[in-house]
C-alpha positions in Angstrom: 54.7 166.6 126.5 55.9 164.7 129.5 55.9 161.4 127.6 57.9 163.1 124.8 60.5 164.3 127.2 60.7 160.8 128.8 61.1 159.2 125.3 63.9 161.6 124.4 65.6 161.0 127.7 65.7 157.2 127.1 66.8 157.7 123.5 69.7 159.7 124.8 70.7 157.0 127.2 70.5 154.3 124.5 72.6 156.4 122.0 75.2 157.3 124.6 74.3 161.0 124.4 75.3 163.4 127.1 74.4 166.6 125.3 72.5 167.9 122.3 74.7 169.1 119.4 74.1 172.4 117.5 72.2 170.5 114.8 69.8 169.1 117.4 71.1 165.5 117.3 72.4 163.5 120.2 76.0 164.3 121.0 78.8 163.8 123.4 80.8 166.5 125.2 84.5 166.5 124.5 86.8 169.3 125.8 83.9 171.7 126.6 82.1 171.3 123.3 79.2 169.1 122.2 79.8 166.9 119.1 77.0 165.2 117.2 77.4 161.4 117.3 75.7 161.1 113.9 77.2 164.1 112.0 80.7 164.5 113.2 83.0 163.3 110.5 86.3 165.1 111.3 87.7 166.1 114.6 90.8 168.3 114.3 91.9 169.6 117.7 95.6 170.2 117.1 97.7 172.8 118.9 95.0 173.7 121.5 96.9 173.1 124.7 94.5 170.2 125.5 95.3 168.5 128.8 94.2 165.4 130.7 93.3 162.1 129.1 91.6 161.2 125.9 88.0 160.4 127.0 86.8 156.9 126.3 83.5 158.1 125.0 85.3 159.4 121.9 84.7 155.9 120.6 81.0 156.8 120.2 81.8 159.1 117.2 81.6 156.2 114.9 81.3 158.2 111.7 84.6 159.9 112.1 87.0 159.6 109.2 89.6 162.0 110.6 90.8 162.2 114.3 93.7 164.5 115.0 94.7 165.6 118.5 98.4 166.4 117.8 100.6 168.9 119.5 98.8 169.0 122.8 99.5 168.0 126.4 97.4 164.8 126.6 98.5 162.2 129.1 97.5 158.6 130.0 96.9 155.7 127.7 95.4 155.6 124.2 91.8 154.3 124.9 91.0 151.0 123.2 87.6 152.5 122.3 89.3 154.3 119.4 89.2 150.9 117.8 85.5 151.4 117.4 86.1 154.2 114.9 86.3 151.9 111.9 85.7 154.6 109.3 88.9 156.4 110.2 91.4 157.0 107.4 93.5 159.4 109.4 94.6 159.1 113.1 97.1 161.5 114.6 98.0 161.7 118.3 101.5 163.0 117.5 103.5 165.0 120.1 101.6 164.5 123.3 102.6 162.8 126.6 100.7 159.5 126.0 101.9 156.5 127.9 101.3 152.7 128.0 101.1 150.3 125.1 99.7 150.8 121.6 96.3 149.1 122.0 95.8 146.1 119.9 92.2 147.4 119.2 93.8 149.8 116.6 94.1 146.7 114.4 90.3 147.1 113.7 90.9 150.4 111.8 91.4 148.7 108.5 90.5 151.9 106.5 93.4 153.9 108.0 95.8 155.4 105.5 97.9 157.4 107.9 98.8 156.7 111.6 100.9 159.2 113.6 101.8 158.2 117.1 105.3 159.7 117.3 106.7 161.9 120.0 105.0 160.3 123.0 106.1 158.0 125.8 104.4 154.9 124.5 105.9 151.6 125.7 105.7 147.9 125.2 105.9 146.0 121.9 104.4 147.0 118.5 101.2 145.0 118.5 100.9 142.3 115.8 97.5 143.7 114.9 99.2 146.6 113.2 99.6 144.1 110.4 95.8 144.3 109.7 96.1 147.9 108.6 96.7 146.9 105.0 95.7 150.3 103.6 98.3 152.2 105.5 100.6 154.4 103.5 102.3 156.2 106.4 103.2 154.8 109.8 105.0 157.0 112.4 105.8 155.4 115.7 109.2 157.2 116.3 110.4 158.9 119.5 108.6 156.6 122.0 109.8 153.9 124.3 108.8 150.9 122.3 110.6 147.6 122.9 110.9 144.2 121.5 111.4 142.9 117.9 110.0 144.2 114.7 106.8 142.0 114.3 106.7 140.1 111.0 103.1 141.2 110.6 104.4 144.7 110.1 105.8 143.6 106.7 102.2 142.7 105.5 101.7 146.5 104.9 102.7 146.5 101.3 101.2 149.9 100.6 103.5 151.7 103.0 105.5 154.6 101.5 106.8 156.0 104.8 107.8 153.9 107.8 109.3 155.7 110.8 110.3 153.6 113.9 113.4 155.5 114.9 114.4 156.6 118.4 112.8 153.8 120.4 114.3 150.7 122.2 113.5 148.2 119.5 115.7 145.1 119.5 116.3 141.9 117.5 117.2 141.7 113.8 115.8 143.4 110.7 113.8 140.6 109.1 114.3 139.7 105.5 110.6 140.3 105.0 111.3 144.0 105.0 112.0 143.4 101.3 108.2 143.1 100.8 107.7 146.8 101.3 108.5 147.7 97.8 106.5 151.0 97.8 108.6 152.5 100.6 110.3 155.8 99.8 111.5 156.6 103.4 112.6 154.1 106.1 113.8 155.2 109.5 115.0 152.5 112.0 117.7 154.6 113.5 118.5 155.0 117.3 117.3 151.6 118.4 119.0 148.5 119.7 118.8 146.4 116.5 121.4 143.7 115.9 122.5 141.3 113.2 123.2 142.1 109.5 121.7 144.5 107.1 119.4 142.1 105.1 120.2 142.0 101.4 116.5 142.1 100.7 116.7 145.9 101.4 117.9 146.0 97.8 114.3 145.3 96.7 113.2 148.8 98.0 114.3 150.6 94.9 112.0 153.6 95.5 113.8 154.6 98.7 115.0 158.2 98.9 115.9 158.0 102.6 117.3 155.0 104.5 118.4 155.5 108.1 119.8 152.5 110.1 122.3 154.6 112.1 122.9 154.3 115.9 122.1 150.6 116.3 124.2 147.5 116.9 124.2 146.2 113.3 127.2 144.1 112.3 128.6 142.3 109.3 129.2 143.8 105.9 127.2 146.2 103.8 125.3 144.0 101.3 126.1 144.3 97.6 122.4 145.0 97.0 122.8 148.5 98.4 123.8 149.5 94.9 120.3 148.9 93.7 119.0 151.9 95.7 119.7 154.4 93.0 117.1 156.9 94.2 118.6 157.5 97.6 119.2 161.0 98.7 120.2 160.1 102.2 121.9 156.9 103.5 122.7 156.7 107.2 124.6 153.6 108.5 126.8 155.4 111.0 127.3 154.4 114.7 127.0 150.6 114.2 129.4 147.7 114.2 129.6 147.2 110.5 132.8 145.7 109.3 134.8 144.3 106.4 135.4 145.8 103.0 132.8 148.4 101.7 131.6 147.0 98.4 132.2 149.0 95.3 128.4 148.8 94.6 127.9 151.5 97.2 129.0 153.9 94.5 125.8 153.0 92.5 123.4 154.1 95.2 122.1 157.7 95.0 123.7 159.4 98.0 127.1 160.7 97.0 128.2 161.2 100.6 126.6 158.4 102.7 127.1 158.5 106.5 129.3 155.5 107.3 131.5 156.9 110.1 131.9 155.2 113.5 131.9 151.6 112.2 134.8 149.2 111.6 135.3 149.2 107.9 138.6 148.1 106.3 140.4 150.2 103.7 141.0 150.6 100.9 137.6 152.3 100.3 135.8 152.6 97.0 136.8 155.5 94.9 133.6 157.4 95.5 134.3 157.4 99.3 138.0 157.7 99.4 138.1 161.5 99.6 136.1 161.9 102.8 135.7 158.7 104.7 138.1 158.7 107.7 140.2 155.7 108.7 138.3 153.2 110.9 139.5 150.5 113.2 139.2 147.6 110.7 137.4 144.4 111.6 137.6 141.9 108.8 135.2 139.3 110.4 
């Protein structure tokens, strides 16, 4: 009996166990409950008023496919140990008070379909390792404090249908490679510090229903290719430094009342806009 107890003690140490789960297997304690290391596949702890930091030992639940800790009061950094959860297809840490950078270790989660990190206080640049997540269909990083340029690796994610990077401090230009994301239906880059032109390659994204580039520092003219976006329900280009003549092709895109105010467009405006677009301080450059 004594030898059996000693054996189980050492097995627990090796496995990283700090409790025994309800099914009798080694487990780890997270937020006052013991979870089986072997048999925990989904961890949904949303809306539970959880506080404190995300424990590093969460990385021992290597059979997880779903990890969702959204709408809590979690603080501190995202532990790099989450990168050990390589079976994850869904990761949501949305709407907490998490700080620090997005760990590059998340680039190991190549089975992820959905990644939700919005509504936190994450800072630093978007790690280039995000480009490894080639199975992502939805990526939400909005409403954080992210800085720096849009990494080119981001545009390797050719399966994305939803990309939300709005309300950050992102800078630099919108790369032409954005035209690679031909499955996108919704694109939000608004409320950042992006500069330069609207790349004509956006015209490749013919499945778009929502395009929001408002509240940046974009300049130059609206590209003719905007007319290819016939499925648009919402087009937001307001609060930029866009200038010149608005191309007639804008009447071919799907939003009948696009938000173009607070720019520097020159009249006369295309017929489809003439009834509602107010006069702007024209800049023909």
